[in-house]
C-alpha positions as a Markdown table, in Angstrom:
| # | Residue | x | y | z |
|---|---|---|---|---|
| 1 | Met | 111.5 | 99.9 | 35.5 |
| 2 | Asp | 108.8 | 102.4 | 36.4 |
| 3 | Leu | 108.4 | 103.2 | 40.1 |
| 4 | Asp | 104.9 | 103.7 | 41.5 |
| 5 | Leu | 105.1 | 107.0 | 43.4 |
| 6 | Arg | 102.3 | 105.9 | 45.7 |
| 7 | Leu | 104.4 | 102.9 | 46.8 |
| 8 | Val | 107.5 | 105.1 | 47.2 |
| 9 | Arg | 105.5 | 107.4 | 49.5 |
| 10 | Tyr | 104.2 | 104.4 | 51.5 |
| 11 | Phe | 107.8 | 103.2 | 51.9 |
| 12 | Thr | 109.0 | 106.6 | 53.3 |
| 13 | Val | 106.2 | 106.7 | 55.8 |
| 14 | Val | 107.0 | 103.1 | 57.0 |
| 15 | Ala | 110.7 | 104.1 | 57.1 |
| 16 | Glu | 109.8 | 107.1 | 59.3 |
| 17 | Glu | 107.6 | 105.2 | 61.7 |
| 18 | Leu | 109.4 | 101.8 | 61.7 |
| 19 | His | 105.9 | 100.4 | 62.6 |
| 20 | Phe | 103.4 | 99.2 | 60.0 |
| 21 | Gly | 100.4 | 99.9 | 62.3 |
| 22 | Arg | 101.3 | 103.6 | 62.9 |
| 23 | Ala | 102.3 | 104.0 | 59.2 |
| 24 | Ala | 98.9 | 102.5 | 58.1 |
| 25 | Ser | 97.1 | 104.9 | 60.4 |
| 26 | Arg | 98.9 | 107.9 | 58.9 |
| 27 | Leu | 98.2 | 106.8 | 55.4 |
| 28 | Thr | 94.6 | 105.8 | 56.2 |
| 29 | Val | 95.0 | 102.3 | 54.7 |
| 30 | Ala | 94.6 | 98.9 | 56.3 |
| 31 | Gln | 97.8 | 97.4 | 57.7 |
| 32 | Pro | 97.6 | 94.2 | 55.7 |
| 33 | Ala | 97.1 | 96.3 | 52.5 |
| 34 | Leu | 100.1 | 98.4 | 53.4 |
| 35 | Ser | 102.2 | 95.3 | 53.9 |
| 36 | Arg | 101.2 | 94.0 | 50.5 |
| 37 | Gln | 102.1 | 97.3 | 48.8 |
| 38 | Ile | 105.5 | 97.3 | 50.5 |
| 39 | Arg | 106.1 | 93.7 | 49.3 |
| 40 | Arg | 105.1 | 94.8 | 45.8 |
| 41 | Leu | 107.7 | 97.6 | 45.9 |
| 42 | Glu | 110.3 | 95.2 | 47.1 |
| 43 | Arg | 109.5 | 92.8 | 44.3 |
| 44 | Ser | 109.8 | 95.6 | 41.7 |
| 45 | Leu | 113.2 | 96.6 | 43.1 |
| 46 | Gly | 114.4 | 93.1 | 43.6 |
| 47 | Val | 115.5 | 93.7 | 47.2 |
| 48 | Glu | 114.1 | 93.6 | 50.8 |
| 49 | Leu | 113.7 | 97.1 | 52.2 |
| 50 | Phe | 112.7 | 96.1 | 55.8 |
| 51 | Asp | 113.7 | 93.4 | 58.3 |
| 52 | Arg | 110.4 | 92.3 | 59.9 |
| 53 | Ser | 109.5 | 90.4 | 62.9 |
| 54 | Thr | 106.4 | 90.3 | 65.2 |
| 55 | Arg | 108.0 | 92.9 | 67.5 |
| 56 | His | 110.5 | 94.7 | 65.3 |
| 57 | Val | 110.7 | 96.6 | 62.0 |
| 58 | Ala | 114.1 | 98.0 | 60.8 |
| 59 | Leu | 115.5 | 99.2 | 57.5 |
| 60 | Thr | 117.8 | 96.8 | 55.7 |
| 61 | Asp | 121.0 | 98.1 | 54.1 |
| 62 | Ala | 119.1 | 98.3 | 50.8 |
| 63 | Gly | 116.3 | 100.2 | 52.5 |
| 64 | Thr | 118.7 | 102.6 | 54.2 |
| 65 | Ala | 120.3 | 103.3 | 50.8 |
| 66 | Phe | 117.0 | 103.7 | 49.1 |
| 67 | Leu | 115.4 | 106.1 | 51.6 |
| 68 | Pro | 117.2 | 109.3 | 50.6 |
| 69 | Lys | 116.7 | 108.5 | 46.9 |
| 70 | Ala | 113.0 | 107.9 | 47.6 |
| 71 | Leu | 112.7 | 111.3 | 49.3 |
| 72 | Arg | 114.4 | 113.0 | 46.4 |
| 73 | Ile | 112.0 | 111.2 | 44.0 |
| 74 | Leu | 109.0 | 112.5 | 45.9 |
| 75 | Glu | 110.4 | 116.0 | 46.2 |
| 76 | Ala | 111.1 | 116.1 | 42.5 |
| 77 | Ser | 107.5 | 114.9 | 41.8 |
| 78 | Asp | 106.1 | 117.6 | 44.1 |
| 79 | Arg | 108.2 | 120.3 | 42.4 |
| 80 | Ala | 107.1 | 119.2 | 39.0 |
| 81 | Val | 103.4 | 119.4 | 40.1 |
| 82 | Ala | 103.9 | 122.8 | 41.7 |
| 83 | Thr | 105.7 | 124.1 | 38.6 |
| 84 | Thr | 103.0 | 122.8 | 36.3 |
| 85 | Arg | 100.3 | 124.3 | 38.4 |
| 86 | Gly | 102.2 | 127.6 | 38.4 |
| 87 | His | 101.9 | 127.8 | 34.6 |
| 88 | Ala | 98.1 | 127.2 | 34.9 |
| 89 | Ser | 97.5 | 130.0 | 37.4 |
| 90 | Thr | 94.2 | 131.1 | 35.6 |
| 91 | Glu | 92.5 | 127.9 | 37.0 |
| 92 | Ile | 91.9 | 126.7 | 40.5 |
| 93 | Arg | 90.3 | 123.3 | 41.3 |
| 94 | Ile | 88.5 | 123.0 | 44.6 |
| 95 | Gly | 87.4 | 119.7 | 46.0 |
| 96 | Phe | 84.6 | 119.1 | 48.4 |
| 97 | Ser | 83.4 | 116.1 | 50.4 |
| 98 | Ala | 79.8 | 114.8 | 50.6 |
| 99 | Gly | 77.4 | 117.1 | 52.5 |
| 100 | Leu | 79.6 | 120.2 | 52.1 |
| 101 | Thr | 79.2 | 123.2 | 49.8 |
| 102 | Val | 81.7 | 125.8 | 48.5 |
| 103 | Thr | 79.3 | 127.8 | 46.3 |
| 104 | Ser | 79.2 | 131.1 | 48.3 |
| 105 | Ala | 83.0 | 131.1 | 48.8 |
| 106 | Val | 83.6 | 130.5 | 45.1 |
| 107 | Arg | 81.2 | 133.3 | 44.1 |
| 108 | Ala | 82.9 | 135.8 | 46.5 |
| 109 | Phe | 86.3 | 134.7 | 45.1 |
| 110 | Gln | 85.3 | 135.2 | 41.5 |
| 111 | Arg | 84.1 | 138.7 | 42.2 |
| 112 | Asp | 87.7 | 139.5 | 43.3 |
| 113 | Phe | 89.4 | 137.3 | 40.6 |
| 114 | Pro | 87.0 | 137.3 | 37.6 |
| 115 | His | 89.8 | 136.1 | 35.3 |
| 116 | Val | 90.3 | 132.8 | 37.3 |
| 117 | Leu | 88.3 | 129.8 | 36.2 |
| 118 | Val | 87.2 | 127.8 | 39.3 |
| 119 | Arg | 86.5 | 124.1 | 38.8 |
| 120 | Val | 84.7 | 122.1 | 41.6 |
| 121 | Val | 85.3 | 118.4 | 42.1 |
| 122 | Gln | 83.5 | 116.1 | 44.5 |
| 123 | Val | 86.1 | 114.1 | 46.5 |
| 124 | Glu | 85.3 | 111.0 | 48.5 |
| 125 | Trp | 86.2 | 111.2 | 52.2 |
| 126 | Phe | 89.0 | 108.6 | 51.7 |
| 127 | Glu | 90.6 | 110.8 | 48.9 |
| 128 | Gln | 90.8 | 114.1 | 50.7 |
| 129 | Ser | 94.5 | 114.5 | 51.2 |
| 130 | Asp | 95.6 | 112.3 | 48.3 |
| 131 | Ala | 93.6 | 114.5 | 45.9 |
| 132 | Val | 95.6 | 117.5 | 47.1 |
| 133 | Arg | 99.0 | 115.8 | 47.1 |
| 134 | Ser | 98.5 | 114.4 | 43.6 |
| 135 | Gly | 97.5 | 117.8 | 42.2 |
| 136 | Arg | 94.0 | 116.6 | 41.3 |
| 137 | Val | 92.7 | 119.6 | 43.2 |
| 138 | Asp | 94.4 | 122.7 | 44.6 |
| 139 | Ile | 92.4 | 122.8 | 47.7 |
| 140 | Cys | 89.9 | 120.4 | 49.3 |
| 141 | Val | 87.1 | 121.2 | 51.8 |
| 142 | Gly | 86.6 | 118.1 | 53.9 |
| 143 | Arg | 86.4 | 116.7 | 57.4 |
| 144 | Leu | 89.0 | 115.5 | 59.9 |
| 145 | Pro | 90.6 | 113.1 | 60.4 |
| 146 | Ile | 92.9 | 113.2 | 57.4 |
| 147 | Asp | 96.4 | 112.1 | 56.6 |
| 148 | Pro | 98.4 | 115.3 | 57.0 |
| 149 | Gly | 101.5 | 114.1 | 55.2 |
| 150 | Gly | 102.6 | 116.7 | 52.6 |
| 151 | Thr | 99.6 | 118.9 | 53.3 |
| 152 | Thr | 98.5 | 121.8 | 55.5 |
| 153 | Phe | 94.9 | 122.4 | 56.7 |
| 154 | Thr | 93.0 | 125.4 | 58.0 |
| 155 | Arg | 90.1 | 124.8 | 60.4 |
| 156 | Leu | 86.9 | 126.3 | 59.0 |
| 157 | Tyr | 84.2 | 125.4 | 61.5 |
| 158 | Asp | 82.8 | 122.6 | 63.7 |
| 159 | Glu | 79.4 | 120.9 | 63.5 |
| 160 | Glu | 77.6 | 118.5 | 65.7 |
| 161 | Arg | 77.4 | 114.8 | 64.8 |
| 162 | Val | 74.1 | 112.9 | 64.6 |
| 163 | Val | 73.2 | 109.3 | 64.5 |
| 164 | Leu | 71.2 | 107.9 | 61.5 |
| 165 | Leu | 68.5 | 105.4 | 62.6 |
| 166 | Pro | 65.8 | 103.5 | 60.9 |
| 167 | Val | 62.5 | 105.2 | 61.6 |
| 168 | Thr | 61.4 | 102.0 | 63.5 |
| 169 | His | 64.4 | 102.2 | 65.9 |
| 170 | Arg | 63.6 | 102.5 | 69.6 |
| 171 | Leu | 65.3 | 105.9 | 69.8 |
| 172 | Ala | 63.8 | 107.4 | 66.6 |
| 173 | Gly | 62.1 | 110.8 | 67.4 |
| 174 | Lys | 64.2 | 111.6 | 70.5 |
| 175 | Glu | 65.5 | 115.1 | 70.8 |
| 176 | Ser | 69.0 | 113.8 | 71.5 |
| 177 | Val | 70.8 | 110.6 | 72.6 |
| 178 | Ser | 74.1 | 109.8 | 74.4 |
| 179 | Ile | 76.7 | 107.6 | 72.8 |
| 180 | Met | 76.1 | 104.9 | 75.4 |
| 181 | Asp | 72.4 | 104.8 | 74.4 |
| 182 | Leu | 73.8 | 103.3 | 71.2 |
| 183 | Ala | 76.2 | 100.9 | 72.9 |
| 184 | Asp | 74.6 | 97.7 | 71.6 |
| 185 | Asp | 73.8 | 98.9 | 68.0 |
| 186 | Pro | 76.0 | 97.6 | 65.2 |
| 187 | Ile | 77.6 | 100.6 | 63.5 |
| 188 | Ala | 78.8 | 101.0 | 59.9 |
| 189 | Arg | 82.6 | 100.5 | 59.5 |
| 190 | His | 85.5 | 101.9 | 57.4 |
| 191 | Pro | 88.2 | 99.3 | 58.1 |
| 192 | Asp | 90.6 | 100.5 | 55.4 |
| 193 | Ala | 90.9 | 103.9 | 57.2 |
| 194 | Pro | 91.6 | 103.2 | 60.9 |
| 195 | Ser | 91.7 | 106.8 | 62.2 |
| 196 | Trp | 88.5 | 107.7 | 60.3 |
| 197 | Asp | 86.8 | 104.5 | 61.4 |
| 198 | Ala | 87.7 | 105.2 | 65.1 |
| 199 | Phe | 86.4 | 108.8 | 65.0 |
| 200 | Trp | 83.1 | 108.2 | 63.2 |
| 201 | Arg | 82.3 | 105.0 | 65.1 |
| 202 | Val | 83.4 | 106.5 | 68.5 |
| 203 | Asp | 85.5 | 103.4 | 69.0 |
| 204 | Pro | 86.2 | 102.6 | 71.7 |
| 205 | Arg | 83.3 | 103.9 | 73.6 |
| 206 | Pro | 83.6 | 105.5 | 77.1 |
| 207 | Gly | 85.1 | 103.0 | 79.4 |
| 208 | Gly | 86.9 | 101.2 | 76.7 |
| 209 | Arg | 84.0 | 99.1 | 75.3 |
| 210 | Pro | 84.5 | 98.5 | 71.5 |
| 211 | Ala | 81.8 | 99.7 | 69.1 |
| 212 | Pro | 79.8 | 96.8 | 67.7 |
| 213 | Asn | 80.7 | 96.0 | 64.1 |
| 214 | Gly | 78.2 | 96.7 | 61.3 |
| 215 | Pro | 78.7 | 96.3 | 57.6 |
| 216 | Thr | 81.6 | 97.9 | 55.7 |
| 217 | Val | 80.8 | 101.0 | 53.8 |
| 218 | Lys | 82.5 | 103.8 | 51.8 |
| 219 | Thr | 79.8 | 106.2 | 50.8 |
| 220 | Val | 76.9 | 108.0 | 52.5 |
| 221 | Glu | 74.5 | 106.3 | 50.1 |
| 222 | Glu | 75.7 | 102.8 | 51.3 |
| 223 | Lys | 75.2 | 103.9 | 54.9 |
| 224 | Leu | 71.6 | 105.0 | 54.2 |
| 225 | Glu | 70.8 | 101.6 | 52.6 |
| 226 | Tyr | 72.1 | 99.6 | 55.5 |
| 227 | Val | 70.5 | 101.9 | 58.1 |
| 228 | Ala | 67.1 | 101.8 | 56.3 |
| 229 | Ala | 67.2 | 98.0 | 56.3 |
| 230 | Gly | 67.9 | 97.9 | 60.0 |
| 231 | Asp | 71.3 | 96.3 | 59.6 |
| 232 | Cys | 73.2 | 99.1 | 61.5 |
| 233 | Ile | 73.3 | 102.7 | 62.6 |
| 234 | Ala | 75.7 | 105.3 | 61.3 |
| 235 | Ile | 77.1 | 108.6 | 62.6 |
| 236 | Leu | 77.3 | 111.6 | 60.3 |
| 237 | Pro | 77.9 | 115.3 | 60.5 |
| 238 | Ala | 74.6 | 117.2 | 60.8 |
| 239 | Ser | 74.9 | 118.9 | 57.5 |
| 240 | Ala | 75.4 | 115.6 | 55.6 |
| 241 | Ala | 72.5 | 114.0 | 57.4 |
| 242 | Ala | 70.3 | 117.0 | 56.4 |
| 243 | Arg | 71.4 | 116.7 | 52.8 |
| 244 | Tyr | 70.7 | 113.0 | 52.4 |
| 245 | Thr | 67.2 | 112.7 | 53.7 |
| 246 | Arg | 64.8 | 109.8 | 53.1 |
| 247 | Asp | 61.5 | 108.7 | 54.6 |
| 248 | Asp | 62.8 | 105.5 | 56.1 |
| 249 | Val | 65.7 | 107.0 | 58.0 |
| 250 | Cys | 65.9 | 109.7 | 60.7 |
| 251 | Ser | 68.7 | 111.5 | 62.4 |
| 252 | Val | 69.1 | 112.3 | 66.1 |
| 253 | Pro | 71.8 | 114.6 | 67.6 |
| 254 | Ile | 74.4 | 112.9 | 69.9 |
| 255 | Ser | 74.8 | 115.1 | 72.9 |
| 256 | Asp | 78.1 | 113.9 | 74.4 |
| 257 | Ile | 80.7 | 113.4 | 71.7 |
| 258 | Pro | 83.1 | 115.9 | 70.1 |
| 259 | Pro | 81.9 | 117.7 | 67.0 |
| 260 | Ser | 83.1 | 117.1 | 63.4 |
| 261 | Thr | 85.7 | 119.6 | 62.2 |
| 262 | Val | 85.6 | 120.9 | 58.6 |
| 263 | Val | 89.0 | 122.0 | 57.2 |
| 264 | Ala | 90.5 | 123.4 | 54.0 |
| 265 | Thr | 93.5 | 121.4 | 52.9 |
| 266 | Val | 96.3 | 122.5 | 50.6 |
| 267 | Arg | 99.7 | 121.3 | 49.7 |
| 268 | Ser | 102.5 | 122.1 | 52.2 |
| 269 | Gly | 104.8 | 125.0 | 51.2 |
| 270 | Pro | 104.3 | 128.5 | 49.7 |
| 271 | Cys | 100.7 | 129.3 | 48.8 |
| 272 | Ser | 99.8 | 131.5 | 45.9 |
| 273 | Pro | 97.9 | 134.8 | 46.6 |
| 274 | Met | 94.9 | 133.5 | 44.8 |
| 275 | Leu | 94.8 | 130.2 | 46.7 |
| 276 | Ala | 95.3 | 132.1 | 50.0 |
| 277 | Ala | 92.4 | 134.4 | 49.1 |
| 278 | Leu | 90.1 | 131.4 | 48.4 |
| 279 | Val | 91.1 | 129.8 | 51.8 |
| 280 | Asp | 90.3 | 133.1 | 53.5 |
| 281 | Gly | 86.9 | 133.2 | 51.8 |
| 282 | Leu | 86.1 | 129.7 | 53.0 |
| 283 | His | 87.1 | 130.6 | 56.5 |
| 284 | Asn | 84.7 | 133.6 | 56.6 |
């Protein structure tokens, strides 16, 4: 029987939290999806790993016995990835999310390390930490919030958030708006990533009012299509809004919400001198 490492990692997070909602938030997956994946793991093992009730989650005897083994499996996987990457030290892969750029930092890095091949990989917002943990990239430049499990991030800078509006919207052309100016506008959703969804929808709004639900999206391009059609509004970092311009959509700064934070994420543990140099270059 082959174990799916992703399911094993899901199990260890649920075992740590003993709460499917908190575990789903850490893993940036929907709670029903997480429950299904745990059931799938239990079927593959032929045992129940958790006792569940509406108010209680606990490890079964089988789950208690499996937990240390699961942790050793993940540690061995992490060591294997790290060892393999160590033998490929002449290449670094850097991921970046939509609206961000790493060109200047890469150029500066290659002046100091001309023998190192740097590969750039675009990473979707919902893949940021998974791409690092899996070894798909060595470092990822993205935006909070992210699932921190198994990774370490360095804050690079903050940038304001703006609202995307159809050009026919009543607030189009304003110098700025407050979040409560948008209180009645449906806003694009990311329901599979609760922490991301809450931050980018500013949900709940000041005073506890929930943000009105708009269509479900995953990419900036999808947001733009829905906004242009007048189906919803969307909130983006200013740099992303500037990069994805079109005639039927405008952006307006939001004056009273916290900014978006851009971070460089790497795997937890010792960092090679080359990777540390690249992080320093991104920070400057």
